[in-house]
C-alpha positions in Angstrom: 2.7 -69.7 -41.7 2.6 -66.5 -39.6 -0.2 -65.2 -41.9 -2.5 -68.2 -41.4 -2.9 -67.7 -37.6 -4.6 -64.3 -37.8 -7.0 -65.6 -40.4 -8.0 -68.4 -38.1 -8.5 -66.0 -35.2 -10.6 -63.7 -37.4 -12.8 -66.7 -38.4 -13.2 -67.7 -34.7 -14.1 -64.2 -33.8 -16.7 -64.0 -36.6 -18.3 -67.2 -35.4 -18.6 -65.8 -31.9 -20.6 -62.7 -33.1 -24.3 -62.6 -33.0 -25.9 -62.7 -36.4 -27.5 -59.3 -37.0 -31.2 -59.6 -37.5 -32.7 -56.0 -37.4 -36.3 -56.9 -38.2 -36.5 -59.7 -35.6 -34.6 -58.0 -32.9 -36.2 -54.6 -33.4 -39.7 -56.1 -33.4 -38.9 -58.1 -30.2 -37.5 -54.9 -28.6 -40.7 -53.0 -29.5 -42.8 -55.8 -28.0 -40.7 -56.2 -24.9 -40.4 -52.5 -24.1 -44.0 -51.4 -24.8 -46.2 -54.5 -24.8 -44.7 -56.9 -22.2 -43.5 -59.2 -25.0 -47.0 -59.8 -26.2 -47.6 -59.8 -30.0 -51.3 -60.3 -29.3 -51.5 -57.1 -27.3 -49.5 -55.2 -30.0 -52.0 -56.4 -32.7 -55.1 -55.6 -30.7 -56.7 -52.7 -32.6 -58.4 -51.3 -29.5 -55.6 -51.6 -27.0 -52.4 -52.2 -28.9 -50.1 -50.3 -31.2 -52.8 -48.8 -33.4 -54.7 -47.5 -30.4 -52.0 -44.9 -29.7 -53.8 -42.8 -32.3 -57.6 -42.5 -31.6 -60.1 -42.8 -34.4 -61.3 -39.6 -35.9 -65.0 -38.8 -36.7 -64.6 -40.7 -40.0 -63.4 -43.8 -38.1 -59.8 -43.6 -39.5 -56.7 -43.1 -37.4 -54.0 -40.5 -37.8 -50.4 -41.5 -37.2 -49.1 -38.7 -35.0 -48.7 -40.6 -31.7 -47.4 -43.8 -33.4 -44.8 -41.8 -35.3 -43.6 -40.3 -32.0 -43.4 -43.7 -30.3 -41.7 -45.3 -33.3 -39.1 -42.5 -33.4 -38.4 -43.1 -29.7 -38.2 -46.9 -30.2 -35.9 -46.7 -33.2 -33.6 -44.2 -31.4 -33.5 -46.4 -28.3 -32.7 -49.5 -30.4 -30.0 -47.7 -32.3 -28.3 -46.5 -29.1 -28.3 -50.0 -27.7 -26.4 -51.5 -30.6 -22.8 -52.2 -29.6 -19.7 -52.1 -31.9 -18.0 -55.5 -32.4 -21.0 -57.6 -31.3 -22.7 -58.5 -34.6 -21.9 -60.5 -37.7 -23.3 -58.7 -40.7 -22.5 -61.5 -43.2 -25.5 -62.4 -45.3 -27.5 -59.4 -44.2 -28.5 -56.3 -46.2 -26.2 -54.2 -43.9 -22.5 -53.7 -44.6 -21.7 -53.0 -40.9 -23.0 -51.4 -37.8 -22.5 -47.9 -39.2 -24.7 -48.8 -42.2 -27.4 -50.2 -39.9 -27.4 -47.1 -37.7 -27.4 -44.8 -40.7 -30.5 -46.6 -42.1 -32.2 -46.3 -38.8 -31.4 -42.6 -38.7 -32.9 -42.1 -42.2 -36.1 -43.7 -40.9 -36.1 -41.5 -37.8 -35.6 -38.4 -39.9 -38.3 -39.4 -42.3 -40.8 -39.9 -39.5 -39.8 -36.5 -37.9 -40.4 -34.8 -41.2 -44.2 -34.3 -41.1 -44.2 -31.6 -43.8 -44.1 -34.3 -46.4 -46.5 -37.2 -46.9 -45.4 -40.8 -46.3 -43.5 -40.9 -49.5 -40.2 -40.6 -47.7 -41.2 -42.9 -44.9 -41.9 -45.9 -47.0 -38.5 -46.2 -48.7 -36.8 -45.6 -45.3 -38.7 -48.4 -43.8 -38.2 -50.6 -46.8 -34.4 -50.1 -46.4 -34.7 -51.5 -42.9 -36.9 -54.4 -44.0 -39.9 -53.1 -42.1 -43.4 -53.0 -43.5 -44.5 -49.3 -43.0 -48.2 -50.2 -43.3 -47.9 -52.8 -40.5 -47.1 -50.0 -38.1 -49.0 -47.1 -39.6 -52.3 -48.4 -40.9 -55.1 -45.9 -40.8 -57.5 -48.6 -39.6 -59.7 -48.3 -42.6 -60.0 -52.1 -43.0 -60.7 -52.8 -39.4 -64.2 -54.0 -38.5 -66.4 -51.1 -37.3 -69.2 -51.2 -34.7 -71.8 -51.0 -37.5 -73.3 -54.1 -39.1 -75.0 -54.8 -42.4 -78.4 -56.6 -42.6 -76.6 -60.0 -42.4 -74.8 -59.1 -39.2 -71.4 -58.6 -40.9 -69.5 -55.6 -39.6 -68.7 -52.8 -42.0 -65.1 -51.7 -42.2 -64.2 -48.1 -41.5 -63.4 -47.3 -45.1 
């Protein structure tokens, strides 16, 4: 009988924990901290996230400024995670240490600019984030030039 009481308390404790949703909570944190909670403002190619890197002469964007901002956002998010607050059951993360370790791998990959994006993509995949959603070069965005039918060309 004495062994059953702790199990029940463990279950109650688990039920009181916030389910850990990295993708949802990180994206909301990014929107709240940098775009006033507006996903429309984030997505705006001329004023949102992508606009942190200006277009080059070829119309394409680099990723330098967005990488710097993403590093800062991931580090801030990781620092804000509190031990004993989350339930990791049913998530791809074993525990808080695993989540923080994966975030750090992504930060390190973004800081390593001597390599191409080949190390960034697996790090973002491990977090459940779509790398290209944050670091598009803008090549498929509509340009300010139009064809004979009035359809805008893309920057590619």
